[in-house]
C-alpha angles and dihedrals in degrees: 000000000000122000128192117197116204114202131148088237145357096218113018110097135354094279092053092049092047090053088050094049089049090051091050092046089055092049090053089046090058103260125133097242128169136170132222110198140158097228127030129196099170134076093229110140088207092067121081117195138191139062127272112289107254131209119228092260089050091052091049093050090048090054092050090047090053089054092049089052091051089050093049092046093053114124096019115137135171133179089211103100096195119112117281126197122174101206097241102115117089132187088204094245102127094095091047093053094047089051093048122103092240117134092201132022114213112199121203130160102346104163114154088002105077123023125215090258089049091057090048090052097054112114098190126093105274130216111180121198107203115220092179140346100284097102092065099030132065114256095321120108087202130019135182113274116225136118089271097050112133095234085060101038097033125257099281125175086238097057103052114139116259091234092066133081140162120045112357095241093167091058095043090051093046089051092047088055093051090051096044096041100039092111100032122108111216125189104202127210118193126189094221142023091244092060092042090054090051090048091049090050093051126102093225099051100026090114096038124105105249126197135183119225124154124230112267132239133197089239096178108043105027114007099054136114118280121197103276095226092048092051093050094049089050090054098038093243125150115271098207103051137086103249122210113196128205129168146160131185096238098035131260101289092092106098090214090067091062102223089152089056093052090049090053090047090052090048088053090053092046090051090062087063089250112156141169094071132111139183128243120193130189129185098060143040120248108293121242090229100038119196114240110267120190090221137037117285129213112201114203094180126217109341120198098159110093090210091061094047089049088056091049093051093046092047093055127084094207136011117215122201105185097172121155090211128011130170095199118341106232094183089056093054093046094049091051089049085057091049096252118136117236130219116198144149111270092244138117114346099340095093085063087062111030117055109203116253091351103072098001144319129295108205124202111273111288092340101142093190090058089046090055093047089054092052094049091044090059097043097043101071123044094197092051090046091056092051092050092047093052091046093049091052093046091050091052094050090050099048112022104035113125099243090050093051095039093054090055091051093046090053093053091047090054092049091049090054094045095047106032 
């Protein structure tokens, strides 16, 4: 059984790293797994990188096409700050994928790698692991979830959000998906029950088989606890403080990551005259115009090395994931694998990772008082913290270990090949 994973990268961003970890877990499991990416940051000889080689005429046509896209997108505006991609950019790889000897094509994050039309042209059995909501939405990678959501009702001219104007690019993208994918058969893998429920309610995937499999971690060699004092010395962090950790791949400016909610929670903690705690942030360098934090902040910058992230998780006393919307919560699973309890809002996919008062604390949605309460509850009692840490580690081993996840993927691949 030969599996070809399609991902924009094997290292840039959480979705790309998750795809690569699944690929490696399958290799270790004994499956012939390979990756096709645009950008590679690994030395894995099973990963092929780069776009299709283009002639001068192709490059000129692409430049003209880019200008045409910019022209057609003029005047479009949305108040939704989340990433939008409209599925029109192609790296020209559909024919290569169809000509490969792969038995199954496993799509991952494919933004600006495969267009909507490319996906419709694929002739291999397709398994698609969703990293967010883009596949069943318009151009949005995340969208509000309620009974009237456009991905549930359909992208109609009558239900466009009030905060949008100009050409309805989300509706155009969704209609393009319906046309291009009308005869495709997708087997969908979601990382959490929340994302699976969204996909099942969607117009585009209502008739697709949908499975829930969490992302995998190498919980024995990479994602494991390191002595806290050793980790702090390695990162030049204080040895005698309670350290609260937060991080995001693309920094904290994305409102969906909830940095403002964490600041508010820390202000609430400080208002109780609690001292001796400091904040550690990864994902960006210290901003030029830094928000006012009521405690010292240590900025680790953008971290792409898993070994450094393991040190950061191990150095912390608690990991906080204050996201407003989260399909999975990769940082939460990584922290737990390193034995660090997690505090998060009980939204999206996070309840699939954090068990309230067993491996961490699930606060009421966007209630910063409850978020602060969870942080203090974890930090207040050393014996309780040790119990939470041990439970977090055990949960990660049982749910996220490579052989556990690889076996579930292998079962789905076999089923897809037996029932095309």
